[in-house]
N, C-alpha and C positions, 0 to 999 in steps of 0.2 A: 459269721458263725460265732456264737457266744464263748465266753471264756469256759464254762461247764461243758458244753459240746465238746470242745477242744481238748479238755481234760478227759473226757469220756472217750474220744476217739484215740488219744495217747495210750490211756490205759488198755483198751481192747486190743491195739495195735501190740503193745508188750505182752498181753496175754496169748494172742494168737502166736507171736515168735515163739513163747516159752513152751508153747503145746507142740509147736513145730520141733523144737530142739529136743523135747522128750521123746516124742515119735522117732525122730531121727536117731538117737541115742539107744533106743530099744529096738527097731526095726531096721535101721540104716544098713548094718553089715549085711543082712540078708537081701536086701534089695539090691544092693551094689553088686552082690555076686550073681543076682540073676539079670539085673541091668547095668552092665558095665558103663553104659553113657552115663549114669548118675555119680560115678567116682568123681572125686575132686580133680580139676584140672589145675595142678599147681602152677603150671606158667601161669596161668590168669590170676590165681589167688595170691601169688607173691609179687605180681606185676604192679608195681606201684603207681605207673601210668594208667592202669585199668581202674585203680581204687581212685586215682585223681579225677577219673570221669565222672565219678559221682558228685563231686563238688559243684559243679554248673547247676545239677538237680536240687541239690539243698539249697542253693541261693534262689532258684526259680520257686521253690514251694515257700520259702520264707517271705518273699517279696509278694508272692501271689496271696498269702494268708493276711499280709499286712494291707494291700491293696483292695482286698475284697470287702473291707470294711465301709469305703466309700461308695459300693455300688448303690445304685438307685433301686428302689422296690420295682417288682416285676408286677403287670398285671396280665402276663400270660407266659406259662412256661411248658416245656415238654415234661412228659410223664416221668415219675420216678423210675420206671423200668428202664425207660430209654436212656436217661441219664446213667443208672447203674451199669447198663450193657457198655456205656463209653467207658466210664471210670475202669471196669474190668478189663476190657481191652487194653485201654492206655497202661495201666499199671502191670499186667502180665507181660505186654511187650517189652516194657522197661526191665522187668525181671528176668526174662529170656535174655536180655543184651548183656545183662551185668552178672549173671549167675555163673560162679566158678566151678563148672562142670565140664566133663569131656564132652558130653552132648553128641554133635555132629562133627566134630573135629574144627580145624581152622581154615580160614579161607586166604589168612596172611600171617606170616611169623611176626612175633612181637619185637618191636624195634622202636627206638625213641624217636626217628625221622616220622615212622608212620603215626605214632602216639601223638606227636607235636600236631602233625595234620588233623588228626580227628579232634583233638583236644580244642584247636583253633576253629573248626567247623562248629562245634559244640558251644564254644563262647560266643561267636557271632550269632549263633541261633538265640542263646540266652540274651544278647543285647537287643536283639531284633523283637523277642516277645516284650522285653520291658519298654522299648521304645513304641511299640503299637499300644500296650497296655496303656501309658499315659496318655496317648492321644485318645484313646477310647473313653477313658475317664469313667464317670457314673454309668454310662451306657453298658459296661462289660458286666458278663455273667458267666458263672462256670456252666449253667445248663443254658440249652437253646430257649431264648425267651424274648418279649418284648417288654421293654421298661416303661414305667411311667414316663411320659414327656420324652419318649425315645426318639434319639437324633440319628440321622444316616452321616456318619463321620466320613469325612473325606480329605482330612488334612494328614501330614507325615505320610507314613508308608500306605494310608489308606487312599492316597491321590493314585496310586498305580495298582495296589493290590487289596482285594476284598477280605482276605483272611490273613494278614501278616502274622497274626499270633500262632496260626497254625503252621506257617512256614517256618517260623523260628523253632517252634517244638518239633517239626519234623527234623530241621536240620540238627537239634539237639540229638534225636534218635540216631541220625547218620553218623554224626561225630562220635557217638558212644560206640557205635558198631564197628567204626573204624578202629578206635582205641583197643577194643577187646579182642577184634579180629576173629570171631568164632563163627561158624555158621549158624548156630544156635541164635547169635545176635541179627544176623541176616533175617531169620525167622520172626524174630521180635519187630524188626524195623517194617516186615512185610504185614505184620498185625497192625503196627502203628498206621501205616500207610491206609489200610483198610478202615480203621477206626475212624481216621479224620476224613476220608473219603465219604464215610456215611455222615459224619455230623456236617460236613459242607454241604451235602445235597439236603438235609433236613434245615440247616439254617437258611439256605439261600430260598427254600420254598416260604419260611417263615417270614424273612425279610419282604419277599416279593408280596406276600399277604399283606403286610403293615405299610410298605410305601409304593406299591403298585408301579405305576409308569415310571416313578422318579426311580426305583431301583433298577428296572429295565434298562433306563438310561446308563445307569451307572454300571451296570453289567458289562454293556457294550463299549464302555469307555476303560475297562480295567481287566485284570487278570485274577484268577483264583488264587494262585499260590507263586506262580514264577513268571516274571514278565517274559512274553515272547513264547513261552512253553505251554503254560495251562493256568 
């Protein structure tokens, strides 16, 4: 992504948040009266561990933005509509996990030990995504695509897993849900699972088309996300 497009993206995000803030200020009181689930969850809002759960996502975003500059050119990619749907689902899932509202209540009370467990899972997921991204090198792409001179990587985590980046990302979603402890976060996690199940299905079809029998053999020797489970 060019510097200009990145600046444009930042400006649009700021404008979007400003519009949301003005709408919330103008109509928020009436909405909360009608829909109590939209009221602030003070427990989450002042829960420092919940705020800390955002840190790995910030690190992930910065690293991915830098690493994306070394990606090779694509000769075949998924449609913008398909890519846009995945981004919408993934971002909405995260928003549900960290939203400081009452929502559907809590499945676990906030506590330091539980937060440590969740943050540890989240951090391990972040490390997994970075490890896998480094082995994927220039073959990586945000959208489902086949690169120029694309190679089937089988080193590092790819020796046993076909989609270790998604393994790490889903671990980050799981860890975040544990830290925030709300049922709304579980709904977000379910949405993330669906988003990446859909992406894996599309990606495996794409890679089979590119590598044929070689990819079929690779599938027989590996797991998609978790060794021994899936």
